[in-house]
N, C-alpha and C positions, 0 to 999 in steps of 0.2 A: 662433574668429572671431566678431566681433560683427556683427550685422545692423543695417542702418540702417532703423529703423522707418519713416522717411519713404519709403524705396523701396517697401515693401509697401503702405503706405497709398495712395500715389499710383497704384498699378497699376489700381485699380478705376476711378478717374476718367479714365484714359487710354483705356479701352475698346478695348484692343488686339485681343482675339479678335473682338469685334463688327466692328471695322473690317476685319480680315483677311477675315472672311466676306463682307463687302460688296465690298471692293476685288478680292479674288481669286475672286469668283463666276464669272468667265470660265472658271476651271478646271472647274467643274461644268457650266456651260451649254455651252461650246464644246468641251471636251475629254473630258467624261464622267467626270471625277474625282469622288470622294466625300470629304466631310470625315469622317475617321475618328477624329479626336482634337482636342479643343479645351480648352485651359487658358488661364489668364490671361496667360501669356507664351509660348504655343506652340500652333500649329495645324498639323495634318497632313492632307494630301490624298493620296489614293491612286487609281490606276487599276489595271488588272489587272497591269501591268508596272512602273509608275513611282510614286515618291512625291515629294511636295513638302513640305518643312518650312518654315514661316515662324515666326520666333522673335523674341522681345524679350529681350535679355540681362538676366539677373536682377540683376546688379550693374552692368554696363556700360551698360544701356539701349540697346545697339545693336540695330537691326532688321536681320535678314538673311534670306536665302532660300537653301535648299539643295535640290538635286534629285538623285535617285538611282534607279538601276535596282534593283528588288527582288531580282534574282538576284546582286547584288554587295554587298560589304561597305562600299563607299565611297560617300559622297555628295560633291557638288561645289557650291561656292557660286556665286551668280549672277555674280560678277566673273569667275570662271574660264570660265563658259559664254560670256559676252560676249567675253572675250579671244580665243576661237576665231575670232571674226568681226572684231573691232576692238580691238586691244590698247590703243590710246590711250583709247578710249571706256570700256573696262572699268573704269578707275579711278573712274569716276562711280558704279559699282555696288558699291563696298565697303559694308559694313554701315554704315548711318547711325544716328546717335543720335536717340532720341525721348523727351524728358522732359515734353513737353506733348501734349495731345490733337492739336493742330494739327501738331506735328512728327511725331508717330506717323503721322497720316494722310498727310502729305506724303511721308514715307519709304516707306510702304507703296505709295503710288501710283507712286512712281518705280521701285521694285523690281518691282512688278507689270507696269509698262510694259516694263521690260527683259526680264522672263520671257516676256511675250506676244510681244515683237518678236524675240527671239533663241532662244527655247526650243522652237520648234515641233518640231524633230527629236527633242529629248530628251523632250518631253511625249508624243510619239507612240511613244516606246520604241525608237527606232532605235539598235541596238547600236553602230553606227559612231560616233555622237556621243559615247557613253560611252567608247568606245575612245580617241577623240581627247582627251577630258577626262582619262582616265587617263595618256595620254602627256604631256599638259601638266603633270600633277602630278609625273610622273617627271622631266621636264625641269627643272621649277622646283626640285625637291628636289636634283637634281644641281648646279644653279647655286648653290643655297644652301650646299651642302657645299664647292664650289670657292671661293666667296666667303669662307667661314669659314677654309678652309685658306690662302687668299691673305692674309687678315688676320693670320694667325699667322706666315706665312713671310716676307712682304714686309719687315718690320723686320729680320729676321735677314739677308736677302739684301742689304738696303741697308747694314747694318753691315759685312758681309763686303766689299762693294764699297768702302766708305769706308776700310777698313783695308788695302785693296790685295790682298785674297785673292780674286782674280777667278775662280779655278777654283771656289771654294766659292760665290761669288755666282752664277755661271752655273748651277751644279748646283741651287741653291735656286730661282732664277728659272725654270729649265726645268721644275721640278715644278709650277709654276702658270702655264705659258706661255699657256694660253687665257684666263687672267684678267688678263693684262698689257695695259697700254695701249700704243698704238703707240710712244710715247716710251720706255717701259720695255723694249720689244723691241729 
């Protein structure tokens, strides 16, 4: 794999870690977190129970935030956290790209605002919010599996229907019933 030398050269001028420390200072001041790791593309804050990772994708340049309970193996991105409160608004908190210092700062501010606004229970370490995030992960995973299965089965069911093999079409459609549109039902 070839590295793009421009990627690494640009990192210093973007000032990611410095901007994170400034924009996310509320974690230290208001929530008692400590910055325990700081690199040019990654900053980690921790409290006694929770960690927050802020990262700048090494090749994608995406800026993202993840939060996790130290007693769990999973972390959750900001979009998932916001989705617990407002599914439509959560789309605004997908990792944003940052290839200029201004874009980095803008993305960090947007994500910090989201964490500040929606992250109180998680930052406090309330297990119930992490349980809800885990359930959301499970539900999304099941939906992805169903969508994948429907993607594979739907053409077979359509073909069976077109050739008049209605018994086979019903059998196939039934196996993905929850993924069917009202018209397909």
